[in-house]
C-alpha positions in Angstrom: 0.0 0.0 0.0 1.3 3.4 -0.9 2.0 5.9 1.9 -0.3 9.0 1.7 2.0 12.0 1.2 1.1 15.6 2.4 -0.3 17.9 -0.3 1.8 20.6 -1.8 0.2 23.2 0.4 0.6 21.1 3.5 4.3 21.0 2.8 4.8 24.8 3.0 5.2 24.9 6.8 7.7 22.0 6.9 9.6 23.5 3.9 10.0 26.8 5.8 11.1 25.0 8.9 13.6 23.0 6.9 15.2 26.1 5.4 15.4 27.7 8.9 17.1 24.6 10.3 19.7 24.8 7.4 20.5 28.4 8.5 18.2 30.2 6.2 19.3 28.8 2.8 19.2 25.2 1.4 19.2 23.3 -1.8 16.1 21.4 -3.0 17.7 18.1 -2.1 18.6 19.3 1.4 15.0 20.6 1.9 13.6 17.3 0.7 15.7 15.4 3.2 14.8 17.7 6.1 11.1 17.6 5.3 11.1 13.8 5.1 12.9 13.6 8.4 10.5 16.0 10.1 7.5 14.1 8.8 9.0 10.7 9.8 8.6 9.3 6.3 10.1 5.8 5.8 12.4 4.8 2.8 9.4 3.6 0.8 7.6 6.9 1.1 10.7 8.9 0.2 11.2 6.7 -2.9 7.5 6.6 -4.0 7.1 7.4 -7.7 4.2 8.1 -10.0 3.1 9.5 -13.3 2.5 13.2 -13.5 1.7 14.8 -16.9 2.7 11.5 -18.5 6.2 11.6 -16.9 7.6 9.5 -14.1 8.4 11.6 -10.9 9.5 11.1 -7.4 6.3 12.2 -5.7 7.8 13.7 -2.6 10.3 15.6 -4.6 7.6 16.9 -7.0 5.5 18.1 -4.1 8.4 19.7 -2.3 9.3 21.6 -5.5 5.7 22.9 -5.9 5.7 23.8 -2.2 8.8 25.9 -2.8 6.9 27.7 -5.6 3.9 28.4 -3.3 6.4 29.9 -0.8 8.0 31.9 -3.5 4.7 33.3 -4.7 3.8 34.2 -1.2 7.1 36.1 -0.8 8.5 33.8 1.8 11.4 32.3 -0.2 13.5 33.2 -3.2 16.0 31.4 -5.5 19.7 32.2 -4.9 21.7 30.3 -7.4 21.2 26.6 -6.6 19.8 27.3 -3.2 16.5 28.5 -1.8 16.8 31.4 0.7 14.2 32.7 3.2 13.2 36.3 2.4 12.8 38.9 5.2 9.1 38.1 5.2 9.8 34.4 5.5 12.3 34.8 8.3 11.1 37.7 10.3 7.4 38.5 9.6 4.2 36.7 10.2 3.5 33.8 7.8 -0.1 34.0 6.5 -1.9 30.8 5.4 -2.8 30.2 1.8 -6.5 29.8 0.8 -7.5 26.2 0.9 -7.7 23.3 3.2 -6.2 24.1 6.7 -3.0 22.3 7.9 -2.8 20.6 11.3 0.1 22.0 13.3 -0.4 20.2 16.6 -2.7 17.8 18.4 -3.6 17.2 22.1 -5.7 14.5 23.6 -8.7 16.7 23.2 -7.9 19.2 20.5 -6.5 20.1 17.1 -4.8 23.4 16.1 -5.0 24.3 12.4 -3.0 26.8 10.4 -5.5 28.2 7.9 -8.1 30.8 7.1 -11.1 30.9 9.4 -13.6 30.6 6.5 -11.9 27.4 5.3 -12.5 25.5 8.6 -15.8 24.0 7.4 -13.9 21.8 5.0 -12.3 19.8 7.8 -14.8 20.0 10.7 -17.8 17.6 10.8 -21.0 19.4 10.0 -23.4 19.7 13.0 -20.6 18.9 15.5 -19.8 22.2 17.2 -21.6 23.1 20.4 -19.9 26.4 21.0 -18.2 28.7 18.6 -16.3 31.1 20.9 -14.0 33.7 19.3 -12.6 37.2 19.3 -12.1 38.3 15.7 -10.0 41.3 14.8 -12.0 44.4 15.7 -13.0 47.1 13.1 -10.2 49.4 14.3 -9.2 52.4 12.2 -5.5 51.4 12.6 -4.4 48.4 10.7 -2.8 45.6 12.9 -0.3 43.0 12.1 -2.9 40.2 12.5 -5.2 41.9 9.9 -8.5 43.8 10.3 -11.2 45.3 8.2 -13.0 48.6 8.8 -16.5 50.0 8.3 -19.1 48.3 6.1 -16.2 46.1 4.8 -15.9 44.6 8.3 -19.7 43.8 8.5 -19.6 42.0 5.1 -16.3 40.2 6.0 -17.6 39.0 9.3 -21.0 37.9 7.9 -19.3 36.0 5.0 -17.1 34.0 7.4 -19.9 33.2 9.9 -22.1 32.1 7.0 -19.4 29.7 5.7 -19.0 28.3 9.3 -22.7 27.8 10.1 -22.8 24.2 8.7 -20.5 23.0 11.5 -22.8 24.2 14.2 -25.2 22.1 16.2 -28.8 23.5 15.7 -29.0 24.4 19.4 -25.4 25.4 19.7 -24.1 28.9 20.5 -21.9 31.5 18.9 -20.2 34.0 21.2 -18.4 36.8 19.4 -16.2 39.2 21.5 -16.1 42.7 19.9 -14.7 45.9 21.3 -15.5 49.6 20.7 -13.7 51.4 17.8 -13.6 55.2 17.7 -14.2 56.9 14.4 -11.0 58.2 12.9 -10.0 61.7 14.2 -13.3 61.9 16.2 -14.2 61.3 19.8 -17.2 59.3 18.7 -17.8 55.6 18.6 -18.4 53.5 15.5 -21.7 51.4 15.4 -19.9 48.6 13.6 -20.8 46.1 16.3 -24.5 46.8 16.1 -24.5 46.8 12.3 -22.6 43.5 12.3 -25.1 41.8 14.7 -28.1 43.1 12.8 -26.6 41.9 9.6 -26.0 38.4 11.1 -29.7 38.3 12.2 -31.0 39.6 8.9 -28.8 37.7 6.5 -28.3 34.4 8.4 -31.3 34.3 10.7 -29.3 34.1 13.9 -31.0 34.9 17.2 -29.5 37.3 19.7 -29.8 35.4 23.0 -28.2 38.0 25.3 -25.6 40.7 25.4 -22.9 39.6 27.8 -20.2 42.1 28.9 -16.5 41.8 30.0 -15.2 44.4 32.3 -11.4 44.4 32.0 -10.2 45.9 35.3 -6.7 46.4 34.0 -7.7 48.2 30.8 -5.4 51.0 29.7 -6.8 54.6 29.3 -7.4 54.5 25.6 -8.0 56.1 23.2 -5.2 58.1 24.7 -6.0 61.4 22.8 -9.6 61.6 24.0 -9.1 60.0 27.4 -5.6 61.0 28.6 -4.8 64.2 26.6 -8.0 66.1 26.0 -9.8 64.3 29.0 -13.2 64.4 27.2 -14.0 60.6 27.3 -13.8 57.8 29.9 -11.4 54.8 29.3 -13.0 51.9 27.4 -12.9 49.0 29.9 -16.0 47.0 28.9 -16.3 44.8 25.8 -19.4 43.0 24.5 -19.7 39.3 24.1 -22.6 38.8 21.6 -24.3 35.5 22.3 -26.1 34.2 19.2 -27.7 31.0 18.1 -29.4 29.4 15.2 -32.3 28.7 17.6 -34.0 30.8 20.3 -33.3 28.2 23.0 -29.7 27.0 22.7 -28.2 24.7 25.4 -27.1 26.8 28.4 -26.9 26.1 32.2 -26.2 29.0 34.5 -25.8 26.6 37.4 -22.4 25.8 36.0 -21.0 29.2 36.7 -22.6 30.1 40.1 -20.9 32.7 42.1 -20.2 32.5 45.9 -22.9 33.9 48.1 -22.3 37.2 49.8 -22.0 37.2 53.6 -25.5 38.8 53.8 -27.0 36.0 51.7 -25.4 33.3 53.8 -26.9 34.9 56.9 -30.3 35.1 55.2 -30.2 31.4 54.3 -29.0 30.5 57.9 -32.0 32.2 59.5 -34.6 30.6 57.2 -35.0 33.3 54.5 -36.4 36.7 54.2 -39.5 38.2 55.9 -42.6 39.1 53.9 -42.0 42.6 52.4 -42.7 44.8 49.5 -39.9 46.7 47.8 -40.2 50.2 46.5 -40.1 48.7 43.0 -43.4 46.9 43.7 -41.8 43.5 43.8 -43.3 41.4 46.6 -41.0 39.2 48.7 -42.9 36.3 50.4 -42.1 34.8 53.8 -39.1 32.4 53.6 -37.8 33.7 50.3 -34.1 32.9 49.7 -34.0 30.2 52.3 -32.6 27.5 50.0 -28.9 27.0 49.5 -28.5 26.4 45.7 -24.8 26.3 45.9 -24.2 30.0 44.9 -25.8 33.0 43.4 -26.7 33.4 39.7 -24.0 35.1 37.8 -24.9 38.5 36.1 -24.2 39.1 32.4 -21.1 41.1 33.4 -17.8 39.2 33.8 -15.3 41.2 35.8 -11.9 39.8 34.9 -8.5 41.5 34.6 -6.6 41.0 31.4 -3.2 41.0 33.1 -1.3 40.0 30.0 -0.8 36.3 30.5 2.9 36.7 31.4 3.8 33.0 31.3 2.6 32.8 27.6 4.5 36.0 26.7 7.7 34.8 28.3 7.4 31.4 26.6 6.9 33.0 23.2 9.9 35.3 23.5 12.1 32.5 24.7 11.1 30.5 21.6 11.7 33.5 19.3 8.0 33.9 18.5 5.8 37.0 18.5 3.2 36.9 21.3 -0.3 37.6 20.0 -1.2 41.2 21.0 -4.9 40.7 21.6 -5.5 37.8 24.1 -8.8 36.7 25.7 -8.2 35.8 29.4 -8.4 32.1 29.9 -10.7 32.7 32.9 -13.2 34.5 30.6 -13.1 31.7 28.0 -13.5 29.1 30.8 -16.7 30.7 32.2 -18.3 30.9 28.8 -17.3 27.3 28.0 -18.8 26.0 31.3 -22.0 28.0 30.7 -22.6 27.0 27.1 -21.2 23.5 26.7 -20.9 20.1 28.4 -17.8 17.9 28.9 -16.8 16.1 25.6 -18.7 18.6 23.4 -16.8 20.5 20.8 -15.6 24.1 21.2 -14.4 25.9 18.1 -12.4 29.1 17.8 -12.0 30.2 14.2 -9.6 33.1 15.2 -7.4 31.0 17.5 -4.9 33.7 18.3 -2.9 32.9 21.4 -4.8 29.7 22.1 -6.6 30.8 25.3 -9.9 29.3 24.2 -8.1 26.0 23.4 -6.3 26.0 26.7 -9.5 26.6 28.6 -11.4 23.9 26.7 -8.6 21.3 27.2 -8.6 22.0 30.9 -12.3 21.6 31.1 -12.5 18.3 29.3 -14.0 19.7 26.1 -13.0 18.7 22.6 -11.6 21.7 20.7 -10.6 23.0 17.3 -8.9 26.3 16.4 -7.9 27.9 13.2 -5.4 30.7 12.9 -4.2 32.4 9.7 -0.8 33.4 11.0 1.6 30.5 11.6 3.7 32.0 14.3 0.7 32.5 16.5 -0.2 28.8 16.1 3.3 27.9 17.2 3.0 30.3 20.2 -0.3 28.7 21.2 1.4 25.3 21.0 3.6 26.4 24.0 0.5 26.3 26.2 0.4 22.5 25.8 4.0 21.5 26.3 3.0 18.5 28.5 0.0 17.4 26.5 1.1 17.3 22.9 0.6 14.0 21.2 3.9 12.3 20.1 3.4 13.1 16.4 3.2 16.8 17.2 5.7 17.1 20.0 
């Protein structure tokens, strides 16, 4: 039986790594040997031959050569005599995925991290399998970021097109939680309505239901936008972001008992003495005798999550030690954990199409959920891999 070889596109990442290991430049033969070693191909796979265009070729060599051409077209490598050399973009800048089927970069007992475009994920994920899509896509900022972002109506159309292509992977009573932050209009102390326009478009175009607006209060938020907040002092710092909870149905799976909060001292005293006395509040709400006498294990959480985004220093240090750029916009693992516990059950699938630093994946792995991430920039996938140093499956270690 012939060994299944990686596709030309799947070889791009191993080819770049092979050239790096050779000091930034290597011949095609050297690259081919390095790639075969990295992939663990046996002698039979390395020697496998086949007809292509009527001519007999070594199949691995043919695919490596085409992978080199893909890298050249992407500006990642260039010919230098008989050798292939990494360009500045290939050696120092972020490596963006090609359109097409995503490539697996690493695996854990519960999850799979893919290098690829978010909109391509539906080609490799079982349809109807995802309980929770939890993600923080690039915001519609007026300043372009390294990780890529659209602005204005282009952003609305871009986000809707991606979510539309991903809808087949969702369970019918699954949830989508999209974290978006405010964006100020260029040269103005006024806020864009891109979030509201995007959510209305998702409802109108895709028929999604808005289950609830959840909010994240980042207690360590910086005083930005600096011009309007710190210099002219005409605005308050933006410390709250919205988590838009959507679903194909109006009653998706959710259980707020999974994220109960500790009772206050006053509530514990009330339970201990048998509940509240009969009363009527100024609002008109009547409280019957013995109300709040049952200990339910905690109080119901509000739709405001107060969690500091302290920067995840261990992740940042690990990336820098490995020579990788840390992702600049990271969701706190604690925030991802609460949403996962609220909107999914153990063994169910959590999917983050904008995987970034891997915080959603890390939370899902710790909570016993299956998980899948896609990320368009290779270095960020490699950085996320550092979160799983003790859990990588042997083939990805």
